[in-house]
C-alpha atoms as one frame of an Amber mdcrd trajectory, in Angstrom:
protein
 111.536  72.704  59.032 113.616  73.157  62.582 113.295  70.984  65.156 115.002
  71.007  68.092 115.641  68.163  70.626 116.135  69.133  74.454 117.095  66.402
  76.579 116.634  65.975  80.314 115.365  69.362  80.695 113.207  70.538  83.742
 109.848  71.411  81.876 107.883  74.361  83.685 104.519  74.135  81.635 101.852
  76.519  83.407  99.003  75.502  81.193  99.368  71.781  81.835 100.531  72.511
  85.457 103.242  70.152  84.616 107.214  70.289  86.505 109.015  67.356  85.371
 112.303  66.491  83.955 112.083  65.366  80.265 113.359  64.993  76.682 111.055
  67.547  74.553 111.264  68.527  70.636 110.515  71.873  69.597 109.481  72.820
  66.083 109.173  76.576  65.185 109.089  77.290  69.108 106.132  74.984  69.932
 106.244  71.898  71.785 106.033  68.646  69.296 104.699  65.475  70.788 107.384
  62.709  70.708 105.496  60.319  68.740 105.189  62.682  66.097 108.851  63.385
  65.611 111.768  60.797  64.945 115.284  60.765  66.198 116.446  61.477  62.987
 114.498  64.425  62.264 115.991  66.466  64.710 118.322  69.030  63.043 119.964
  70.378  66.844 120.360  68.376  70.024 120.709  70.250  73.262 121.846  68.999
  76.546 119.310  70.357  78.945 120.643  68.785  82.279 120.354  71.389  85.191
 118.308  73.928  83.180 114.740  74.935  82.930 112.573  75.218  79.722 109.515
  77.561  80.231 107.095  79.533  78.215 108.016  83.107  76.910 106.767  85.730
  79.366 104.090  88.467  79.547 105.151  91.711  80.808 102.170  94.140  82.316
 104.130  97.087  82.561 107.178  98.504  80.477 108.210 101.913  78.797 110.131
 101.087  75.616 110.715 105.020  75.087 109.831 105.353  71.492 108.063 107.721
  70.501 109.241 110.553  71.950 112.223 109.768  74.213 114.457 107.892  72.082
 117.709 109.228  74.023 116.439 106.703  76.647 115.607 103.571  74.432 113.674
 102.568  71.053 111.464  99.731  70.191 114.295  98.131  68.920 117.030  98.109
  71.447 113.983  97.557  74.173 112.277  95.087  72.261 115.529  92.974  71.537
 116.253  93.283  75.226 112.714  92.106  75.912 113.047  89.119  73.940 117.033
  88.252  75.029 115.475  87.988  78.525 112.698  85.888  77.657 109.890  88.274
  77.536 107.895  88.159  74.163 104.185  89.904  75.234 105.078  93.785  76.432
 102.274  96.008  77.619 103.272  99.795  77.706 101.283 102.801  79.155  99.935
 105.601  76.755 102.278 108.475  78.383 104.371 108.372  75.503 105.236 111.597
  73.127 102.789 111.649  71.381 100.244 110.276  73.840  98.110 106.981  72.491
  94.711 108.521  72.838  92.451 108.039  69.809  95.125 107.477  67.003  94.478
 104.125  65.347  97.492 104.492  63.027  99.842 105.564  65.620  98.966 102.242
  67.474  98.924 100.200  64.779 102.590 101.623  63.852 103.856 101.153  66.902
 102.607  97.657  67.051 104.141  96.708  63.763 107.307  98.548  64.601 107.818
  96.728  67.948 107.886  93.264  66.056 109.667  94.385  62.999 112.561  95.994
  64.905 112.556  94.663  68.250 110.984  91.156  67.747 107.838  91.372  70.116
 104.208  91.580  70.435 103.535  94.956  71.442 100.135  95.826  73.196  99.322
  99.567  74.074  97.388 100.491  76.873  95.207 104.019  75.633  94.964 107.054
  77.290  91.800 107.340  79.940  91.366 110.877  79.535  92.058 113.605  76.388
  96.015 114.263  76.574  96.032 112.514  79.864  95.019 115.930  81.445  92.432
 114.740  83.628  89.764 116.625  82.395  87.350 114.681  80.009  87.475 111.288
  78.523  89.219 110.214  75.654  87.837 108.872  72.628  87.899 105.159  74.108
  85.411 103.808  71.224  88.437 104.843  68.772  90.900 103.189  70.844  89.353
  99.997  71.015  88.905  99.962  67.419  92.697 100.675  67.088  93.320  97.735
  69.125  93.545  98.714  72.918  92.184  96.390  75.350  92.714  98.493  78.413
  92.768 102.381  79.249  94.926 104.126  82.225  95.783 107.550  82.760  99.407
 106.578  83.681 101.092 108.649  86.320  99.144 111.880  85.579  96.376 113.177
  88.028  92.736 113.358  87.467  90.896 117.231  87.560  88.276 115.944  89.914
  86.717 112.397  91.034  83.680 113.284  88.746  85.972 112.612  85.908  87.208
 109.098  87.121  83.272 108.030  87.305  82.764 109.014  83.849  85.660 107.351
  82.381  85.080 104.260  84.313  81.116 104.019  83.030  82.702 104.484  79.568
  85.222 102.163  79.809  82.667  99.823  81.320  80.448  99.920  78.394  83.120
  99.128  75.749  84.277  96.003  78.139  87.510  97.721  78.473  90.101  97.441
  81.517  91.071 100.391  83.279  94.384 100.429  84.545  95.086 102.491  87.796
  98.923 103.155  89.100  97.323 104.665  92.232  98.848 107.576  93.904  96.724
 110.397  95.338  98.625 113.530  94.197  97.145 115.868  97.518  99.132 113.765
  99.477 102.131 112.387  97.388 102.759 116.584  96.144 106.525 116.730  94.799
 107.682 113.679  97.033 110.148 111.515  95.488 110.910 108.797  98.301 109.230
 106.426 100.860 108.172 108.445 103.972 110.638 106.687 106.449 113.668 107.404
 108.448 116.238 107.213 105.685 114.585 109.983 103.763 113.892 111.915 106.867
 117.492 111.854 107.615 118.864 113.243 104.208 116.128 115.630 103.923 114.142
 114.319 100.801 110.592 115.213 100.011 108.727 112.085 100.993 105.717 110.248
  99.629 103.519 108.467 102.576 102.342 105.124 101.758  98.856 106.638 102.328
  99.080 108.206  98.969  98.993 104.733  97.466  96.040 103.259  99.940  94.008
 106.224  99.989  94.016 106.191  95.887  92.892 102.751  95.854  90.247 102.585
  98.533  88.628 105.486  96.618  88.870 103.814  93.223  87.886 100.752  94.842
  84.453 102.297  95.631  84.073 103.678  92.010  84.634 100.201  90.827  82.052
  98.821  93.072  79.407 101.597  91.861  80.459 101.065  88.087  81.225  97.618
  87.567  84.406  98.416  85.556  87.091  95.759  85.363  89.902  97.124  87.210
  93.607  96.448  87.217  95.820  97.942  90.215  99.364  98.234  88.607 102.810
  98.515  90.584 101.724  97.934  94.139 104.107  99.288  96.427 102.642  99.450
  99.961 101.554  96.176 102.215  98.323  97.889 103.341  97.304  98.022  99.639
  97.571  94.289  99.559  95.059  93.995 102.181  92.764  96.496 100.301  92.686
  94.205  97.173  92.275  91.006  99.300  88.743  92.681 100.740  87.922  93.676
  97.243  88.412  90.341  95.701  86.708  88.667  98.496  83.701  91.070  97.860
  83.659  89.707  94.289  84.756  93.150  92.727  86.457  92.455  89.004  89.823
  93.651  90.334  93.632  92.524  89.398  96.707  93.572  90.529 100.376  93.397
  89.858 103.650  94.261  91.529 107.151  95.201  89.870 109.623  92.673  90.731
 112.092  95.040  92.436 109.436  95.865  95.088 109.959  92.318  96.266 113.312
  92.590  96.824 114.741  96.266  97.200 113.943  98.815 100.233 114.263 102.554
 100.678 117.541 101.803 102.405 118.970 101.959  98.666 118.676 105.605  98.447
 121.010 106.067 101.197 123.766 108.431 100.230 121.615 109.924  97.660 121.788
 107.176  95.231 119.989 108.059  92.189 120.043 104.637  90.483 117.385 103.707
  93.834 115.191 106.404  92.423 111.707 104.901  91.171 108.281 105.623  91.330
 106.176 104.375  92.950 109.025 104.378  95.306 110.852 101.739  97.196 109.440
 101.257 100.680 109.999  99.584 103.911 111.129  95.885 104.525 107.518  95.283
 105.881 106.050  96.549 102.830 108.535  94.219 100.923 107.480  91.228 103.198
 103.591  91.912 102.918 104.071  92.087  99.185 105.570  89.168  99.404 103.208
  87.560 101.021 100.547  88.759  98.744 102.330  86.923  95.935 102.489  83.947
  97.691  98.639  83.973  98.646  97.606  84.748  95.151  96.127  88.438  96.073
  98.728  89.757  94.003  98.091  88.075  90.579 101.244  88.830  88.617 104.844
  90.114  88.972 105.747  92.754  85.946 109.210  94.335  85.108 108.176  98.051
  85.401 111.063  98.421  82.946 112.116 102.284  82.547 115.244 102.482  80.735
 117.019 105.840  81.152 120.104 107.597  79.613 123.123 108.311  82.127 122.507
 111.887  82.335 119.041 111.468  83.410 120.702 110.151  86.651 123.090 112.832
  87.344 121.088 115.513  88.992 120.411 115.993  92.838 118.330 113.060  93.993
 115.001 114.921  93.919 115.738 116.330  90.032 116.858 113.237  88.491 114.065
 111.103  86.435 112.745 107.952  88.198 113.217 104.554  86.747 115.074 101.455
  86.551 116.157  99.239  83.579 114.642  95.969  84.387 114.441  93.430  81.640
 117.940  92.083  82.369 117.324  91.473  86.055 113.725  89.856  85.797 114.888
  86.501  85.739 117.460  86.635  88.386 115.320  88.024  90.898 112.262  85.449
  89.911 115.296  82.885  90.580 116.302  84.547  94.029 112.210  84.311  94.979
 112.572  80.627  94.228 116.150  80.048  96.319 114.506  81.799  98.883 111.586
  79.505  99.355 108.554  81.932  98.515 107.400  80.146  95.741 108.128  77.039
  93.813 110.053  77.363  90.025 106.159  76.396  88.762 104.443  78.850  90.722
 106.988  81.778  89.669 106.474  81.219  85.762 102.787  81.147  86.103 103.397
  84.999  87.880 104.995  85.676  84.531 103.558  83.791  82.187  99.831  82.601
  82.351  98.779  84.856  85.005  99.530  88.112  83.449  98.163  86.796  80.155
  94.684  85.952  82.409  94.700  89.394  83.722  94.880  91.211  80.291  92.203
  88.638  78.680  94.484  87.458  76.365  95.206  83.707  77.714  94.501  81.945
  74.393  96.445  84.584  72.245  99.573  84.192  74.574  99.415  80.428  74.402
  98.932  80.797  70.399 101.927  83.187  70.276 104.157  82.048  72.999 107.801
  80.664  72.385 109.821  78.782  74.850 113.054  79.744  76.627 115.993  77.897
  78.239 116.822  78.882  81.412 120.254  78.639  83.549 119.209  78.987  86.932
 122.726  78.532  88.257 124.601  80.698  85.708 126.145  83.307  87.492 126.803
  86.764  85.748 127.983  90.439  86.836 125.181  92.909  85.861 127.311  95.714
  84.248 127.319  98.257  81.176 128.260  95.155  79.131 126.013  92.508  80.042
 122.723  94.684  80.421 121.179  94.252  76.740 118.758  97.167  77.529 119.853
 100.612  76.060 119.308 101.755  79.998 121.974 100.832  82.348 120.129 102.635
  85.209 119.790 100.169  87.706 121.066  99.892  91.591 122.158  96.556  91.229
 124.995  97.982  88.904 128.020  95.583  89.564 126.294  92.863  91.434 126.824
  89.162  90.645 123.389  87.656  90.078 122.112  83.987  89.441 119.893  82.870
  86.231 120.056  84.029  82.795 118.252  83.043  79.835 120.556  80.728  77.494
 118.638  80.265  74.253 114.975  81.067  72.981 113.136  79.464  70.802 110.185
  81.652  69.227 108.204  80.926  65.759 109.209  84.614  64.832
């Protein structure tokens, strides 16, 4: 039995909605009531002065690259990176190789390997259509039996809207969530960056914000007709926030999230053909960023995810449009969160809610998260430099490379 005593620590508890400085006891990753332990039973005492204690986080979108793309990362490397940065529950899209469509053995194998190798609880989102080809529904009943609670077509297009409607009806009948990463392919075409001045000057193919908003508007009409529970992941356009806000006001069963980097970075970073700033959906304008921030503050945007996509160095060594999109994002998740707090957008407790209990609610796993979550000790003032040595993830692909940031997990308390 290991009991840790942490003195004078600021506890940020989103379940009890508590933000206060306390002396607490932890046993096997769980808070223990002070009256149930004695001073002498503590095996370790930590001075928590100036530090925050918060529950482990839930990430609604991260690609860990295994199976099929282990040159970029593995369940071991990325699971350990998530865990080191206070993330214990990770959701991953179905576009691995092989695609997660109806293979219960594959799902169970991935979940088990993620815990054994990486020490994380992996939740796999199943394929919405067979092979993600957008032609016919995947075997969602089999996916649900295998442990999937949600389906998505990831970034792959649908052949036509009739296919979308049939998959939504199928998912609704099984009480599964459909996750949309909304982008209208006929508008996005072969674009790779936001439609704006920087892209125009550099002659890069562009993705208008309309590619996202048109897709969301269309899907919302289908959601209203089918009554399916839906989640819109990775919003990037400010106009999308208003669409979701109106849908929620109408009572539609929809939720949404935003990638942390969209709340901080803009398309100015692609200047000079900086391939480290190549991500999809793309970094958008300053106005979009501010509207997304407002959406988070007002509660329209339910949760903040990492959108972690580790890549090998060679994946970014080509002409901009030919490089693979994606950021390594586990290691910058806490510093970006601290920045939102320091800039006055969120209180510490409001930020903790957006990365813990809120995504757990979105995923319909609030009780499971409460049972399995541990606690992490964060130093919000700790300065460190983002470089290839300090990034725990196998992927070092971030436009923030060599920048100094504040905030880091200094210790974790998990029961596994």
